[in-house]
MISEMI-243813 format. One record per residue: residue number from 1; residue in three letters; x, y, z of N, C-alpha, C in turn. Coordinates in Angstrom, 1 decimal. Each point is the difference from the previous one (the first is absolute). Layout:
N
 torro dotor  neast nnorth    nup caeast canorth   caup  ceast cnorth    cup
   NUM   ala      X      Y      Z      X       Y      Z      X      Y      Z
...
***
This chain:
95
 torro dotor  neast nnorth    nup caeast canorth   caup  ceast cnorth    cup
     1   met  -25.4  -41.4  -30.4    0.4    -0.5    1.3   -0.1    1.1    1.0
     2   ala   -0.6   -0.2    1.1   -0.2     1.0    1.1    1.2   -0.1    1.0
     3   thr    0.3    1.2    0.5    1.1     0.0    1.0   -0.6   -0.2    1.4
     4   arg    0.8    0.1    1.0   -0.5    -0.2    1.4   -1.1    1.0    0.4
     5   asn    0.1    1.2   -0.5   -1.1     1.0    0.4   -1.2    0.0   -1.0
     6   gly    0.0   -1.0   -0.9   -1.2    -0.1   -0.8    0.0    0.8   -1.3
     7   arg    1.2    0.6   -0.3    0.1     0.8   -1.3    0.8   -0.9   -1.0
     8   ser   -0.4    0.2   -1.2    0.7    -0.7   -1.1    1.2    0.8   -0.4
     9   ala    0.9   -0.6   -0.8    1.2     0.6   -0.5   -0.3    1.2   -0.9
    10   ala   -1.1   -0.1   -0.7   -0.3     1.1   -0.9   -0.4    1.3    0.8
    11   glu   -0.8   -0.3    1.1   -0.4     1.1    0.9    1.3    0.7    0.6
    12   val    0.9   -0.8    0.5    1.2     0.5    0.6    0.8    0.8   -1.1
    13   arg    0.1   -0.5   -1.2    0.7     0.8   -1.0   -0.7    1.3   -0.3
    14   arg   -1.3    0.0   -0.1   -0.7     1.3   -0.2    0.2    1.0    1.2
    15   asp    0.0   -0.5    1.2    0.3     0.8    1.1    1.4    0.6    0.0
    16   ile    1.0   -0.8   -0.4    1.3     0.4   -0.2    0.1    1.1   -1.1
    17   glu   -0.6   -0.2   -1.1    0.0     0.9   -1.1   -0.6    1.4    0.4
    18   thr   -1.1   -0.1    0.7   -0.7     1.2    0.5    0.9    0.8    1.0
    19   glu    0.7   -0.8    0.9    0.9     0.7    0.9    1.2    0.6   -0.7
    20   arg    0.5   -0.6   -1.1    1.1     0.5   -0.7   -0.5    1.4   -0.7
    21   glu   -1.2    0.0   -0.5   -0.5     1.2   -0.6   -0.1    1.1    1.0
    22   arg   -0.5   -0.3    1.2   -0.1     1.0    1.1    1.3    0.5    0.4
    23   leu    1.0   -0.9    0.1    1.4     0.4    0.4    0.6    0.9   -1.1
    24   ala   -0.3   -0.3   -1.3    0.6     0.8   -1.1   -0.6    1.4    0.1
    25   val   -1.3    0.2    0.2   -0.6     1.3    0.2    0.6    0.7    1.2
    26   ala    0.2   -0.7    1.1    0.5     0.7    1.2    1.5    0.4   -0.3
    27   val    0.8   -0.7   -0.7    1.3     0.4   -0.3    0.0    1.2   -0.9
    28   asp   -0.9    0.0   -1.0   -0.1     1.2   -0.9   -0.3    1.2    0.8
    29   asp   -1.0   -0.1    0.9   -0.3     1.1    0.9    1.1    0.5    0.8
    30   leu    0.8   -0.9    0.6    1.2     0.4    0.8    1.0    0.7   -0.9
    31   arg    0.2   -0.5   -1.2    1.0     0.6   -0.9   -0.4    1.4   -0.3
    32   ala   -1.3    0.2   -0.3   -0.5     1.3   -0.3    0.1    1.0    1.2
    33   gly   -0.3   -0.5    1.2    0.2     0.8    1.2    1.4    0.3    0.2
    34   leu    0.9   -0.9   -0.2    1.5     0.3    0.2    0.4    1.0   -1.0
    35   gly   -0.5    0.0   -1.2    0.4     1.0   -1.0   -0.5    1.4    0.4
    36   glu   -1.1    0.1    0.6   -0.5     1.3    0.5    0.8    0.5    1.1
    37   ala    0.4   -0.9    0.9    0.8     0.3    1.2    1.3    0.6   -0.4
    38   thr    0.7   -0.7   -1.0    1.3     0.5   -0.4   -0.1    1.3   -0.8
    39   asp   -1.1    0.2   -0.7   -0.2     1.3   -0.7   -0.2    1.1    1.1
    40   ile   -0.7   -0.2    1.1   -0.2     1.0    1.0    1.4    0.3    0.7
    41   ser    0.7   -1.1    0.3    1.3     0.3    0.7    1.0    0.7   -0.9
    42   ala   -0.1   -0.2   -1.3    0.9     0.7   -0.9   -0.3    1.5    0.0
    43   lys   -1.3    0.3    0.0   -0.4     1.4    0.0    0.4    0.7    1.3
    44   leu   -0.1   -0.8    1.1    0.4     0.6    1.3    1.5    0.2    0.2
    45   lys    0.8   -0.8   -0.7    1.5     0.1    0.2    0.5    1.4   -0.4
    46   gly   -0.6    0.6   -1.0    0.4     1.3   -0.5   -0.4    1.1    1.0
    47   arg   -1.1   -0.2    0.7   -0.5     1.0    0.9    0.4   -0.2    1.4
    48   leu    0.8   -1.0    0.3    0.4    -0.3    1.4    0.7    1.1    0.7
    49   pro    1.0    0.7   -0.6    0.7     1.1    0.7   -1.0    1.1    0.3
    50   val   -0.9    0.3   -0.9   -0.9     1.1    0.3   -1.0   -0.4    1.1
    51   ala   -0.5   -1.2    0.0   -0.9    -0.5    1.0    0.7    0.0    1.4
    52   thr    1.2   -0.4    0.0    0.8     0.0    1.3    0.2    1.4    0.5
    53   ala    0.3    0.9   -0.8    0.2     1.4    0.4   -1.3    0.6    0.5
    54   ala   -1.1   -0.3   -0.7   -1.3     0.5    0.5   -0.4   -0.6    1.3
    55   ala    0.3   -1.3    0.2   -0.4    -0.7    1.2    0.8    0.6    1.2
    56   leu    1.3    0.2   -0.2    0.9     0.6    1.0   -0.5    1.4    0.4
    57   gly   -0.3    0.8   -1.0   -0.5     1.4    0.2   -1.3    0.0    0.8
    58   ala   -0.9   -0.9   -0.4   -1.3     0.0    0.7    0.2   -0.5    1.4
    59   gly    0.9   -1.0    0.2    0.2    -0.4    1.4    0.6    1.1    0.8
    60   phe    0.9    0.7   -0.5    0.7     1.1    0.7   -1.1    1.1    0.4
    61   val   -0.8    0.3   -0.9   -1.0     1.1    0.3   -1.0   -0.6    1.0
    62   leu   -0.5   -1.2   -0.2   -1.0    -0.6    0.9    0.6   -0.2    1.4
    63   ala    1.3   -0.2    0.1    0.6    -0.2    1.3    0.3    1.3    0.7
    64   gly   -0.3    1.1   -0.6    0.2     1.3    0.6    1.4    0.5   -0.2
    65   gly    0.7   -0.5   -1.0    1.4     0.4   -0.2    0.2    1.5   -0.3
    66   val   -0.9    0.5   -0.8    0.1     1.5   -0.3   -0.1    0.8    1.2
    67   gly   -1.0   -0.2    0.9   -0.1     0.7    1.2    1.1   -0.1    0.9
    68   ala    0.5   -1.3    0.2    1.1    -0.2    0.9    1.3    0.6   -0.6
    69   thr    0.2    0.0   -1.2    1.2     0.6   -0.6    0.0    1.6    0.2
    70   met   -1.2    0.6   -0.3   -0.1     1.4    0.2    0.1    0.4    1.4
    71   arg   -0.5   -0.8    0.9    0.2     0.3    1.4    1.4    0.0    0.4
    72   leu    0.8   -1.0   -0.5    1.4    -0.1    0.3    0.8    1.1   -0.5
    73   leu   -0.3    0.4   -1.3    0.7     1.1   -0.6   -0.4    1.4    0.6
    74   met   -1.2    0.2    0.4   -0.5     1.3    0.4    0.0    0.2    1.5
    75   arg    0.5   -1.0    0.8   -0.1     0.0    1.4    0.8    1.2    0.6
    76   arg    1.1    0.4   -0.5    0.8     1.1    0.6   -0.7    1.3    0.0
    77   gly   -0.7    0.3   -1.0   -0.7     1.2   -0.1   -1.2    0.2    1.0
    78   arg   -0.6   -1.1    0.4   -1.2     0.0    0.8    0.3    0.0    1.5
    79   glu    1.2   -0.5    0.4    0.2    -0.3    1.4    0.4    1.2    0.8
    80   gly    0.6    1.0   -0.6    0.4     1.2    0.8    1.5   -0.1    0.3
    81   his    0.4    0.7    1.1    1.4     0.1    0.4    0.2   -0.8    1.3
    82   thr    1.1   -0.7    0.0    0.3    -0.8    1.2    0.6    0.9    1.1
    83   lys   -0.6    0.0    1.2    0.5     0.9    1.1    1.0   -0.8    0.8
    84   ala   -0.3   -1.3    0.3    0.8    -0.8    0.9   -0.1   -1.4   -0.4
    85   arg    1.1   -0.8    0.2    0.0    -1.4   -0.4    0.6   -0.8    1.1
    86   leu   -0.6   -1.1    0.4    0.5    -0.9    1.0   -0.2   -1.4   -0.5
    87   gly    1.0   -0.7   -0.6   -0.1    -1.3   -0.5   -0.9    0.0   -1.2
    88   pro   -1.0   -0.9    0.1   -1.0    -0.1   -1.1   -1.1    1.0    0.1
    89   phe    0.0    0.8    1.0   -1.1     1.0    0.3    0.5    1.4   -0.4
    90   ser   -0.9    0.8   -0.5    0.3     1.3   -0.3   -1.1    0.9    0.2
    91   leu    0.3    1.3    0.4   -1.0     1.0    0.3    0.0    0.9   -1.2
    92   ile   -1.2    0.1   -0.7   -0.1     0.7   -1.2   -0.9    1.3    0.2
    93   asp    0.5    1.1   -0.6   -0.8     1.2    0.1   -0.8    0.1   -1.3
    94   arg   -1.3   -0.1    0.1   -0.9     0.1   -1.2   -0.7    1.4    0.1
    95   asp    0.3    0.8   -1.0   -0.6     1.4    0.0   -1.4    0.0   -0.3
***
């Protein structure tokens, strides 16, 4: 007996069975991928503090933190002696 679209019940059953097999393969692939993802995340959990410290250190260096810190710490030795000060302004004698 043909359905409205001209296919028999046997053809519809074959199509359903084919689709079930495709879905089963897709689910197996997803499960395998999920297993790989959890393995990778488990490996990264142990290294997270080290990776965080390395990222912070690299960011500090790339942002010029070392130079800015040294300039702040070594400023007094480079500026010379203050001769006069008026508010935020100062006259400095640089030898």
